[in-house]
C-alpha positions in Angstrom: 29.2 30.3 4.3 25.4 30.4 4.8 25.6 33.7 6.6 27.6 35.4 3.8 25.2 34.2 1.1 22.2 35.1 3.2 23.4 38.7 3.7 24.3 39.0 0.1 20.8 37.9 -0.9 19.0 40.2 1.6 18.0 42.7 -1.0 18.2 40.4 -4.0 21.9 41.1 -4.5 25.0 38.8 -4.2 28.2 38.5 -2.2 29.2 41.9 -3.6 27.2 43.5 -0.8 28.9 41.4 1.9 32.4 42.0 0.5 31.7 45.8 0.1 30.8 45.9 3.7 34.1 44.2 4.6 36.1 46.7 2.6 34.2 49.7 4.1 34.3 48.7 7.8 37.2 46.4 8.5 40.2 48.5 7.5 39.0 51.7 9.2 38.2 49.8 12.3 41.6 48.1 12.3 43.2 51.6 12.1 41.0 52.8 15.0 41.9 49.7 17.0 45.6 50.2 16.4 45.6 53.9 17.4 42.7 54.2 19.9 40.9 51.1 21.2 43.8 48.6 21.3 41.6 45.5 21.5 43.3 42.1 21.4 42.1 40.0 18.4 43.1 37.3 16.0 43.5 39.0 12.5 42.3 35.8 10.7 39.0 36.0 12.4 38.5 39.8 12.2 35.4 40.1 10.1 32.0 41.9 10.3 31.0 39.2 12.8 33.8 40.2 15.2 32.5 41.5 18.6 35.5 43.9 18.9 34.7 45.3 15.4 31.1 45.8 16.4 32.2 47.8 19.5 34.5 50.0 17.5 32.0 50.6 14.6 29.1 51.3 16.9 31.1 53.6 19.1 31.9 55.6 16.0 28.3 55.5 14.9 27.1 56.8 18.2 29.7 59.6 18.2 28.9 60.7 14.7 25.2 60.6 15.4 25.5 62.8 18.5 27.6 65.3 16.5 25.2 65.3 13.7 22.2 65.9 16.1 24.0 68.9 17.7 24.8 70.4 14.3 21.3 69.8 13.0 19.7 71.4 16.1 21.8 74.6 15.6 21.4 74.8 11.8 17.7 73.9 11.5 16.4 75.3 14.8 13.7 77.3 13.2 11.9 74.4 11.5 8.5 73.8 13.3 8.3 70.0 12.8 9.8 67.1 10.9 6.5 65.4 10.0 7.4 65.0 6.3 10.9 63.6 7.1 9.5 61.3 9.8 7.0 59.9 7.3 9.5 59.1 4.5 12.1 57.8 6.9 9.4 55.5 8.5 8.5 54.2 5.1 12.1 53.4 4.3 12.5 51.8 7.7 9.5 49.6 7.1 11.0 48.3 3.9 14.3 47.6 5.6 12.7 45.9 8.6 10.3 43.8 6.4 13.1 42.6 4.2 15.4 41.7 7.1 12.7 39.9 9.1 11.5 38.0 6.0 15.0 36.9 5.2 15.6 35.4 8.7 12.0 34.0 8.8 12.2 32.1 5.5 15.5 30.5 6.6 13.8 29.1 9.6 10.6 28.2 7.8 12.2 25.7 5.4 14.3 25.2 7.9 17.9 25.8 7.0 19.3 28.4 9.4 20.2 25.9 12.0 21.2 22.6 10.5 20.6 19.2 12.1 23.4 18.1 14.4 26.0 16.2 12.4 27.3 12.7 13.1 30.4 14.4 14.4 28.5 16.6 16.8 26.6 13.6 18.1 30.0 12.0 19.2 31.0 15.0 21.2 30.3 15.4 24.9 27.9 18.2 25.8 30.6 19.7 28.0 32.9 20.0 25.0 30.4 22.1 23.0 30.5 25.9 22.8 27.3 27.6 23.9 26.8 28.5 20.2 27.1 24.8 19.2 24.7 23.7 21.9 22.0 26.1 20.8 22.5 25.4 17.1 22.3 21.6 17.7 19.1 22.1 19.8 17.3 24.2 17.2 18.7 22.0 14.3 17.2 19.0 16.0 13.9 20.7 16.8 13.0 21.6 13.2 9.3 22.0 14.0 10.1 24.7 16.5 12.5 26.4 14.1 9.7 26.4 11.5 7.2 27.7 14.1 9.4 30.7 14.9 10.1 31.3 11.2 6.4 31.5 10.5 5.9 34.3 13.0 8.9 36.2 11.6 7.4 35.9 8.1 4.0 37.0 9.4 5.4 40.1 11.0 7.4 41.0 7.9 4.3 40.9 5.8 1.9 42.5 8.2 4.0 45.7 8.7 3.7 46.5 5.0 0.0 47.5 5.4 -1.3 50.3 7.4 -4.2 48.4 9.0 -2.0 45.5 10.2 1.2 47.4 10.9 0.8 47.5 14.7 0.1 43.8 14.9 3.1 43.1 12.8 5.4 45.3 14.9 4.2 43.6 18.1 4.9 40.2 16.6 8.4 41.3 15.5 9.2 42.8 18.9 8.1 39.7 20.7 10.2 37.5 18.4 13.3 39.7 18.6 13.2 39.9 22.4 13.3 36.1 22.4 16.1 36.1 19.8 18.1 38.7 21.8 17.9 36.7 25.0 19.0 33.5 23.2 21.9 35.4 21.5 23.2 36.9 24.7 22.6 33.7 26.7 24.4 31.4 24.2 26.9 34.0 22.9 25.8 33.9 19.3 28.0 35.9 16.9 25.3 38.4 15.6 24.5 40.0 19.0 24.2 43.6 17.6 22.1 42.8 14.5 19.2 41.4 16.5 19.4 44.5 18.8 19.3 46.8 15.8 16.2 45.1 14.5 14.5 45.5 17.8 15.3 49.2 18.0 14.0 49.7 14.5 10.7 48.0 15.4 10.4 50.0 18.6 11.0 53.2 16.6 8.1 52.4 14.2 5.8 51.4 17.1 6.6 54.6 19.1 3.7 56.7 17.6 1.2 54.1 18.8 2.5 53.6 22.4 -0.1 55.9 24.1 -3.0 54.3 22.4 -1.7 50.8 23.1 -1.3 51.7 26.8 -4.9 52.9 27.0 -6.2 49.8 25.1 -4.4 47.2 27.2 -4.4 48.8 30.6 -7.5 51.0 30.8 -9.8 49.0 28.5 -10.6 52.2 26.6 -11.5 52.0 22.9 -8.9 53.9 21.0 -8.1 55.0 17.4 -4.5 54.4 16.3 -2.8 57.6 15.4 -2.4 58.5 11.8 0.6 60.2 10.3 0.5 63.9 10.7 1.9 64.2 7.1 0.3 62.4 4.1 1.9 62.8 0.7 -0.2 64.1 -2.2 -1.1 61.3 -4.5 0.6 62.1 -7.8 2.9 60.5 -10.4 5.9 60.9 -8.1 4.4 59.2 -5.1 2.9 56.4 -7.2 6.3 55.9 -8.9 8.0 55.7 -5.4 5.4 53.2 -4.3 5.9 51.0 -7.4 9.7 51.1 -6.8 9.2 50.1 -3.2 7.0 47.2 -4.2 9.5 46.0 -6.8 12.4 46.1 -4.2 10.5 44.3 -1.5 9.2 41.7 -3.9 12.7 41.1 -5.3 14.1 40.7 -1.8 11.3 38.2 -0.8 11.7 36.2 -4.0 15.5 36.1 -3.8 15.6 35.0 -0.2 12.9 32.4 -0.7 14.8 30.9 -3.6 18.0 31.1 -1.7 16.5 29.3 1.3 14.9 26.6 -0.8 18.1 26.0 -2.8 20.0 25.4 0.6 17.1 23.2 1.7 17.2 21.1 -1.5 21.0 20.8 -1.4 21.0 19.6 2.2 18.3 17.1 1.5 20.3 15.6 -1.4 23.4 15.5 0.8 21.5 13.9 3.7 20.1 11.2 1.4 23.6 10.4 0.2 25.1 10.0 3.7 26.6 6.7 4.8 28.1 6.0 8.2 30.4 3.3 9.5 31.9 2.6 12.9 35.4 1.3 13.4 35.4 -2.3 14.9 39.2 -2.8 14.7 42.2 -0.6 13.9 45.4 -2.4 13.2 48.9 -0.9 12.8 51.6 -3.3 11.4 49.3 -6.3 12.1 48.9 -5.2 15.8 45.3 -4.5 16.8 45.2 -1.3 18.9 42.7 -0.8 21.7 40.1 1.8 20.9 40.8 4.0 23.9 38.9 7.2 24.5 40.7 10.4 23.6 43.2 8.6 21.4 44.1 10.7 18.4 45.5 7.8 16.3 42.7 5.3 16.2 39.7 6.0 14.1 36.2 6.1 15.6 33.9 6.5 12.6 33.7 7.0 8.9 31.1 9.6 7.7 30.5 9.8 4.0 28.4 12.1 1.9 28.0 13.5 -1.7 27.9 17.3 -2.1 27.9 19.2 -5.5 28.8 15.9 -7.3 31.9 15.3 -5.1 32.2 12.5 -2.6 33.4 13.5 0.8 34.4 11.6 3.9 35.0 12.9 7.4 37.1 10.5 9.6 36.8 11.0 13.3 39.3 9.8 15.9 38.7 8.4 19.3 39.2 12.0 20.6 35.9 13.8 20.1 36.2 16.8 17.8 39.4 15.7 16.2 38.5 15.0 12.6 39.8 15.1 9.0 37.8 15.6 5.8 38.8 14.2 2.5 37.5 14.0 -1.1 37.1 10.4 -2.2 38.4 9.2 -5.6 37.3 5.5 -6.1 38.6 3.0 -8.6 35.9 0.3 -8.7 37.9 -2.0 -11.0 40.9 -2.3 -8.7 39.0 -1.7 -5.4 41.1 1.3 -4.6 40.3 4.5 -2.7 42.3 7.7 -2.8 41.5 10.2 -0.1 42.6 13.8 -1.1 42.6 16.2 1.8 39.8 18.8 1.6 42.2 21.4 3.0 45.3 21.0 0.9 47.7 22.2 3.6 46.6 19.7 6.2 47.9 16.3 5.2 49.0 14.3 2.1 46.7 12.0 0.2 45.9 8.6 1.6 45.7 5.4 -0.5 43.6 2.4 0.5 42.5 -0.9 -1.0 39.1 -2.3 0.2 39.2 -6.0 0.4 35.5 -6.5 0.8 32.5 -5.1 -1.0 32.4 -1.5 0.1 28.6 -1.5 0.1 28.3 -4.4 2.5 27.6 -3.9 6.2 31.1 -5.2 7.1 34.0 -3.9 5.0 37.7 -3.3 5.3 40.4 -0.8 4.3 44.1 -1.5 4.0 46.8 1.1 3.2 49.8 2.9 4.5 49.8 6.0 6.8 53.1 7.6 7.8 55.0 4.5 6.6 52.9 2.2 8.7 50.7 -0.6 7.4 47.1 0.2 8.4 44.1 -2.1 8.4 40.7 -0.8 9.4 37.6 -3.0 9.9 34.4 -1.1 9.7 30.7 -1.8 10.1 28.0 0.3 8.5 25.4 1.7 10.8 22.1 3.7 10.8 22.4 6.4 13.4 18.6 6.5 13.8 18.7 3.0 15.3 21.6 3.3 17.7 21.4 6.9 19.1 18.6 7.7 21.5 18.5 11.3 20.3 17.7 10.3 16.7 15.5 7.4 17.6 12.9 9.7 19.0 13.2 12.6 16.6 9.9 12.0 14.9 8.0 11.1 18.1 6.2 13.7 20.1 4.5 11.4 22.7 5.8 7.9 23.6 4.1 5.2 25.6 7.1 2.9 26.0 7.1 2.6 29.8 9.4 -0.3 29.8 12.4 1.7 28.5 12.0 4.2 31.3 12.1 1.5 33.9 15.3 -0.1 32.7 
């Protein structure tokens, strides 16, 4: 999945980071759920994106943090300040925030985080979509807006790395994350907690400048942004730490940029290979069936693509959302197609002969499904010419008044 690969590449790593997180958090949280919380859940979907798991994990975090604070206050009560600890923790937090924000930003900049609505999605009624699907389709359709938001996330990620521009970068990140959090909670996106954590981290880093910002914005006073009360001595140790930080951040930026571009290039290749056909007639044992809405037997469309050198087809029925994906094996000599199920446990392979040139606008398939002779007449289409949503996807302002009056 994109989310798994993305998190694995966050600091230039691989899926090992993601799977390690699963091993660390999932089993202990399952034990806590069985003995304390007793949430209802589906085990197959219990992952690090589970809302119930987030609740258990964060409750434990909060409890442990409170206990640690109490112990720390008692044990270290004579220490006059934590300026040195605050400085180094802030530097580490800046690295983390920059890497995370850059990773999300570069995915939107290309843009690949929200993919364009598929041909299957376009045949579903809006009321049948989940809030998540609705938002993802909207952002996937509006790629310029997705790129626009990604640009600001990238800007904030870079600006916070420098002392002179850190406040500006934090203000940008906070503004962007407030928008993201509202969208996540409004449309029930799976990563509700992650965006909230990013906002809290940015607010923590901005906290030392709040008073000066208040005077600047609301009293029109000229102010000097506060400097750190602790400044490390410039020596070999601090220079080494700075070099290590630069290497880690650069590695993260490069890894995520390469990852986002690889996804973008792969999707572009796949999109260029897509072919679509609508079903004109569906015949069973020489009887032509009526194409009735919500019928799960008759086909509605044939959506074909090539990914990683394999040729896939998704066949949709007259009931929106009911589809089946196959891997195509073609025998050009004998005009024969074998459809192997993508998920091996779903159905058996299907065998068809195509009686017309498969590359023509009108073509036909004949075969046997569940011991019934099937004949399917199809017509190739271009979605950009028949769907209003796709007709206008490259037009910002239109002057076609006649279409509005019809």
